[in-house]
C-alpha positions in Angstrom: 0.0 -0.1 -0.3 1.3 3.6 -0.7 1.1 6.0 1.7 1.0 10.0 1.4 3.1 12.5 3.2 -0.1 13.4 4.7 -0.7 9.9 6.0 3.1 10.1 7.3 2.0 13.6 9.4 -0.9 11.9 10.8 0.5 8.7 11.6 3.6 10.6 13.3 1.2 12.7 15.4 -1.1 9.9 16.5 2.0 7.8 17.5 3.6 10.8 19.4 0.4 11.2 21.4 0.3 7.6 22.0 4.0 7.5 23.1 3.4 10.7 25.0 0.8 9.2 27.1 2.8 6.1 27.8 5.8 8.2 29.0 3.7 10.3 31.3 2.3 7.0 32.7 5.6 5.5 33.1 6.9 8.6 34.7 3.9 8.7 37.3 4.5 5.2 38.1 8.4 5.9 38.6 9.3 3.6 35.8 10.9 6.4 33.7 13.5 8.7 35.4 14.6 10.5 32.4 12.5 11.9 29.5 14.9 12.3 26.4 12.7 14.8 24.6 12.7 17.0 27.7 16.5 16.5 28.2 17.4 17.2 24.6 15.2 20.6 24.4 17.1 21.8 27.5 20.5 20.9 25.8 19.4 22.9 23.0 18.3 26.0 25.5 14.5 25.6 24.5 13.2 23.6 27.5 10.0 24.8 27.8 9.4 23.9 24.0 10.0 20.3 24.5 6.8 19.2 23.3 7.2 20.9 20.1 10.6 19.2 19.4 9.0 15.7 20.5 6.0 16.0 17.9 8.3 17.5 15.5 10.5 14.2 15.6 7.3 12.2 15.7 5.9 13.8 12.3 9.4 13.4 10.4 9.9 9.8 11.7 6.2 9.3 10.6 7.0 10.8 7.0 10.3 8.9 6.9 8.7 5.8 7.4 6.2 6.7 4.6 8.9 7.2 2.5 11.0 4.2 3.2 7.7 2.1 2.9 6.7 3.5 -0.4 10.4 3.0 -1.8 10.4 -0.6 -0.7 7.0 -1.8 -1.3 8.2 -5.5 0.2 8.5 -3.9 3.4 4.7 -3.6 3.9 3.1 -4.8 7.0 0.6 -2.7 8.8 1.9 -3.3 12.3 5.3 -5.4 12.2 7.1 -3.1 9.9 6.4 0.4 11.7 7.7 -1.3 15.1 10.9 -2.4 13.2 11.3 0.9 12.1 10.9 2.6 15.2 13.4 0.5 16.9 15.7 0.4 14.3 16.0 4.2 13.5 15.1 6.2 16.2 15.7 3.9 19.1 19.0 3.1 18.0 19.7 6.6 17.0 18.7 7.9 20.7 20.8 4.9 22.4 24.1 5.1 20.2 24.2 8.7 19.3 22.3 11.1 21.6 22.2 9.7 24.8 26.0 8.9 24.9 26.8 12.2 23.7 25.4 13.7 26.7 27.1 11.6 28.7 24.6 9.0 29.9 26.2 6.2 28.3 24.6 3.5 25.6 21.1 3.6 25.8 21.3 5.8 28.8 22.6 3.0 31.1 24.6 5.5 33.0 21.6 7.1 34.2 19.4 4.2 35.0 19.7 0.6 34.6 15.8 0.7 33.6 16.6 3.1 30.7 17.5 0.9 27.8 14.6 -1.0 28.4 12.1 1.7 29.1 13.2 3.4 26.0 12.9 0.3 24.0 9.2 -0.1 25.2 8.4 3.2 24.6 9.9 2.9 20.6 7.7 -0.2 20.3 4.7 1.8 21.5 5.3 4.6 18.9 5.8 1.8 16.3 2.6 0.4 17.2 0.7 3.7 17.3 2.3 4.5 13.8 1.4 1.2 12.3 -2.1 1.2 13.7 -2.9 4.6 12.5 -1.5 4.1 9.0 -3.6 0.8 8.7 -6.8 3.1 9.4 -5.9 5.8 7.0 
């Protein structure tokens, strides 16, 4: 199935909403000690705009997924491939580049022993949100 850029934008927004709710729930339960979007926004000097940064990244990822899935038509499965994408691209980038760059270790392991697994789970949730949304568009 070919998606449009608008599908990617909508998918990215919905997936980011789902992810944000999951992050807030994990934070309230004491399972998430660090919010990477908040941390990165603070490092960039735009701490109060962290949610804008968070949704912008979500939209970009939604559009990127649409572009990749349209370019490689064999990679179509409404749920599995968006989850694989969410792990392979943003989770790996976060864990191997952004968190170590901010002296938090690979996948945030210096900050918390649960950080690698929590960020993995959050990215799976993003991928599920993206896949389910695109399946309905």
